Every structure is written in structure tokens, then in C-alpha cells.
C-alpha positions in Angstrom: 110.7 69.5 114.9 113.4 70.9 112.7 114.0 74.5 112.0 111.9 76.4 109.5 113.0 78.9 107.0 111.4 80.5 104.4 108.2 82.2 104.1 105.0 81.9 106.0 101.8 83.1 106.2 100.1 84.4 109.6 96.6 85.0 108.8 93.4 85.5 111.5 91.3 84.4 108.3 93.0 80.6 108.9 91.7 80.7 112.4 88.4 82.3 112.8 87.1 82.6 109.2 84.8 79.6 107.1 86.6 76.7 108.3 86.3 74.7 104.6 87.7 78.0 103.4 90.2 77.8 105.6 91.5 74.0 105.1 91.0 74.8 101.0 93.5 78.0 101.4 95.5 76.2 103.9 96.2 73.0 100.7 96.5 75.6 97.9 98.8 77.9 100.0 101.1 74.3 100.5 101.0 74.2 96.8 102.6 77.6 96.9 105.1 77.0 98.4 104.5 78.4 102.2 106.9 76.7 104.7 104.3 77.3 107.8 100.8 78.5 108.7 100.3 81.0 111.8 97.4 81.6 113.6 96.3 83.4 116.2 94.7 82.6 119.9 92.2 85.8 121.0 89.6 83.3 122.5 87.5 80.2 121.3 88.9 76.7 120.4 92.2 77.2 118.9 93.5 73.3 118.8 90.5 72.7 116.8 91.8 75.4 114.0 95.0 73.7 114.5 93.5 70.5 113.6 91.6 71.9 110.9 95.0 73.1 109.4 96.8 70.0 109.8 94.4 68.1 108.2 94.3 69.8 105.0 97.8 69.7 104.4 100.9 67.5 104.3 103.7 69.2 105.1 103.4 72.7 106.4 103.7 73.8 109.5 101.0 75.0 111.6 102.3 77.4 114.5 100.0 79.2 116.9 100.8 83.4 117.1 100.8 83.0 119.6 99.0 80.9 122.1 97.1 82.8 125.4 98.7 81.1 128.0 95.9 83.2 130.4 93.5 81.3 128.8 94.7 77.7 128.2 95.7 74.9 130.7 99.3 73.6 130.7 98.0 69.5 131.0 95.7 70.6 128.3 98.0 71.7 126.4 100.5 69.2 126.3 97.5 66.4 125.5 96.9 68.4 122.7 99.7 68.5 121.3 100.5 65.1 121.1 97.1 64.4 120.2 97.9 66.4 116.7 101.4 65.5 116.2 100.3 62.0 116.9 97.6 62.5 114.0 99.4 64.6 111.2 102.9 64.3 112.3 105.2 66.2 113.9 104.9 70.1 112.5 102.7 71.7 115.1 105.0 74.9 116.4 103.4 75.7 119.6 104.6 80.0 119.9 103.3 80.6 123.2 102.7 84.2 124.9 101.4 86.6 128.3 98.9 88.7 125.4 98.4 92.0 126.5 97.2 93.4 129.4 93.8 95.0 128.3 93.0 92.1 126.4 93.2 89.9 129.3 92.1 91.9 132.3 88.4 92.9 129.7 87.2 89.2 131.6 89.5 89.2 134.4 89.9 92.2 135.9 94.0 91.8 137.7 94.3 89.0 136.0 97.1 90.1 134.3 100.2 90.5 136.4 104.0 89.5 136.3 104.3 88.6 132.7 107.7 86.9 132.9 106.9 85.0 136.3 104.1 83.9 134.9 105.3 82.6 131.6 107.8 80.8 133.2 104.9 78.9 135.5 103.1 78.3 132.4 106.3 76.8 131.0 106.9 74.8 134.1 103.4 73.4 134.4 103.8 72.1 131.0 107.5 70.4 131.8 105.8 69.1 135.0 103.4 67.1 132.8 104.0 63.3 131.5 104.4 64.0 128.1 105.5 68.1 127.5 105.5 69.6 124.5 108.9 69.4 123.6 111.6 72.8 123.6 112.0 72.4 120.0 108.6 72.6 119.2 107.8 75.9 120.9 108.9 79.3 120.6 108.1 82.1 122.6 106.1 85.7 121.5 109.3 87.9 122.9 109.5 91.8 122.3 111.7 92.6 125.5 115.1 91.7 126.0 114.0 89.7 129.4 111.9 87.7 127.9 113.9 86.9 124.0 116.7 85.8 126.6 113.7 83.2 128.0 112.6 82.4 124.5 116.4 81.0 124.6 116.3 79.2 127.0 112.8 77.7 127.5 111.6 77.8 124.2 113.0 77.1 120.2 113.2 80.4 119.9 111.0 83.9 119.5 107.9 84.9 117.4 108.2 88.6 117.8 104.8 90.8 115.6 104.8 94.3 114.6 108.6 94.5 114.8 111.1 95.7 112.1 114.2 94.7 111.0 116.1 96.7 113.0 114.5 95.1 116.0 115.2 91.9 114.4 119.1 92.3 114.5 118.6 93.5 117.7 116.7 90.4 118.3 119.3 88.7 116.8 122.3 89.7 119.2 120.4 88.4 121.8 119.3 85.1 121.3 122.6 84.3 120.0 123.1 82.0 116.8 121.6 79.1 117.8 117.5 79.6 118.6 114.7 80.2 116.1 113.5 84.1 115.2 110.4 84.2 113.5 109.1 87.5 112.6 105.7 88.4 111.8 105.7 91.2 108.7 102.2 93.3 108.2 101.7 93.7 104.3 99.2 95.6 101.8 99.6 94.6 97.9 99.5 98.4 96.6 101.0 100.7 95.5 98.5 104.1 95.6 100.0 105.6 99.5 96.5 106.5 100.4 95.0 103.0 99.7 97.8 101.6 101.8 97.0 104.4 104.9 93.0 104.1 104.6 93.7 99.7 105.5 96.4 99.9 107.4 96.1 103.4 109.6 93.5 102.1 111.9 94.5 99.1 112.1 98.0 100.1 113.2 96.3 102.5 115.2 94.6 99.3 117.6 97.4 97.6 118.0 99.2 100.7 119.1 96.8 100.9 122.2 98.6 97.9 123.9 101.6 99.0 126.3 103.7 95.7 125.2 103.6 97.0 121.1 104.0 100.6 122.1 106.8 100.3 124.8 108.6 98.2 122.3 108.4 101.2 120.1 109.2 102.7 121.6 112.3 101.2 122.5 112.6 100.7 118.8 113.6 104.9 118.8 110.1 105.9 117.8 108.3 108.8 119.6 105.0 109.3 121.2 103.9 111.2 118.5 104.4 108.7 116.4 102.5 106.2 117.9 99.7 109.0 119.1 99.6 110.2 115.4 100.5 107.2 113.4 103.4 108.7 111.4 104.6 108.2 108.1 107.9 107.2 109.7 105.7 104.6 111.6 103.4 103.4 109.4 105.7 102.5 107.2 108.4 101.3 109.2 105.9 98.0 110.7 104.2 97.8 107.7 105.7 97.1 104.3 103.5 98.3 101.1 104.0 98.9 97.1 104.2 96.3 94.5 105.4 92.1 95.5 108.7 93.5 95.1 108.7 95.8 97.6 107.3 92.8 100.1 109.6 90.8 99.1 112.8 93.0 99.8 111.1 93.6 103.6 111.4 89.7 103.6 114.6 89.7 102.2 115.9 92.7 105.5 114.4 90.8 108.0 116.3 87.5 106.5 119.4 89.6 106.5 118.9 90.4 110.2 118.9 87.2 111.3 115.5 85.8 110.9 115.3 82.3 110.2 112.0 82.7 108.7 109.0 84.9 108.1 105.4 85.2 108.2 103.7 87.5 106.0 100.2 88.8 107.1 98.5 90.6 104.5 96.1 93.1 104.9 93.0 93.8 103.0 90.6 96.9 102.5 87.7 93.6 104.0 89.3 91.9 107.0 87.1 89.8 106.9 88.4 88.1 103.8 90.8 85.5 102.7 93.0 87.8 100.6 93.9 84.6 98.1 95.2 87.1 95.5 97.8 88.4 97.3 98.5 85.4 98.5 99.3 84.4 94.8 101.0 86.9 93.9 103.1 87.5 96.6 104.3 83.4 96.3 104.9 84.3 92.8 107.2 86.7 93.4 109.1 84.5 96.2 109.7 81.7 93.5 
């Protein structure tokens, strides 16, 4: 798979929303010029969603952000990958990650253990299958330096989530010049600070309960008080809000810091609704 560039869309709606609207949205997003569609995996048939999006498009890359390795058997993952690219072409990018202990252990206490070693073992098992997922077609969710280093050797780079352009710069230094760096950037298209806070505060607070994100932000220079209070400093660093130009500036900051591609997640007042008008507005600004 060729390296990603440009700007993509990260969307839970494309994954968990109505499948017909997901397909219609995917086709439009492709015509708008987005280069990749990213979807999460927190349970359910993720490969069905990938197939739905790939079937509705012709050129855009469809990526998992991320495939939760605790929820899948490596042999099944390799088989699904080859079935999808065989039918729809070489445009499935498999983002793989360990997710978070509170989520994984909720249904099976104690299952989440040794995330770095577990990631290595999962990749070893995929590579031992008859038809492995090619290294160039997979990236790893990586926040800490050891996982970033692994993503440079056992995958084609990293897909970090809930990070700042400063993190992107440090990650590029760790990865070196070759591997892909594909950060997610959350955005709210409003110039009203109160509205942005109303939409984004609880969303961000939920992520701050997950140790992997909290620890990474603490490593990045934020304080426990920033996290506890969801300070303006933290909010503004993680969530780009404002008009289209403000969002585009943040995307450019990631690119200037070393990102190959940035995937934007749009938050709206209704988290279940497809933010199609916002996607259109952002596309117009980007082009």
C-alpha cells in the first residue's frame, strides 16, 4: 500500500450508524477529496463495516482506528484482510491496538495484561499465518516510546489518537523519517467557546478516565489538575475548535510536525448524527 497523505475522516458514525447512510456518506467523502476513512472497533463485526465502506467507494483508503486485538483471532484477521483487498483492491489499512484496560477487563477481568508483549504476540501470530497481513498495510496505535518503536519495526508506522502537534513532533523523532505517522485530530466547527465546551467537555472527560490517554498527556506536560478539571489549556490543545480556517491550521500544525496524514474527527451537538454538513465545510476549506 502506498503511503497515506492528505486529510482523512475519523468517524464512529461510519462504523456504528445506519449502514446505508454510512455507505452514502463514504461515497460523498471520497468525492469531497478525503483520502481515508477511519473507524473504531469497540465491539461488533468490524470487517462488515470495512466491507460496507470499501464497497461504496473506489479509491479512498478504509482504515481501522483501531482493530482491538483482544477481540479478534489473528488467523481470522489475516483471512478477512485478504478477502477484503481481493474484492475491493489494496486500500485497507489495518490499524491495530491494545485498547484500554478498563474497557477490555470490563467483560473479562484480568485479560488486559502486558500490552507491549501482547501486541508483539498478536503480530507474531498474524505473521505465522499462511497469508499474513503485509507490514506495509498495518499501523499500530502508539503513544508511549516503546510502542512507537515497535510500530516502526513491526508495522508501517503509527496511528496516535487524542494527541497534540507537539506529540506528533516527538513521535516523528522516535519513529524516524520512514514510517507513517497518522494522528487523529478532534474538531468542533463553532466559533462560540461556550458551545464548543458544551459539545466537547464530557466527550474529552470520558477519554481522560482511560489510563493510556491520561498518562500520555501527563508525559506531554499537562498536570493532574488539567485532567481533573478539563482545563481550557488541555481542551484547546486536544480539540481544535473555531471556523474552518482554525481547523485547517491545526491540521497543518500536525503536518509541519511530521505527520504524513491527519484524520479529523468532527464532534457535533448530537453524537449519533452524521456530521455531513461539517464534513463538506471542512473539505471546502482544505481544497
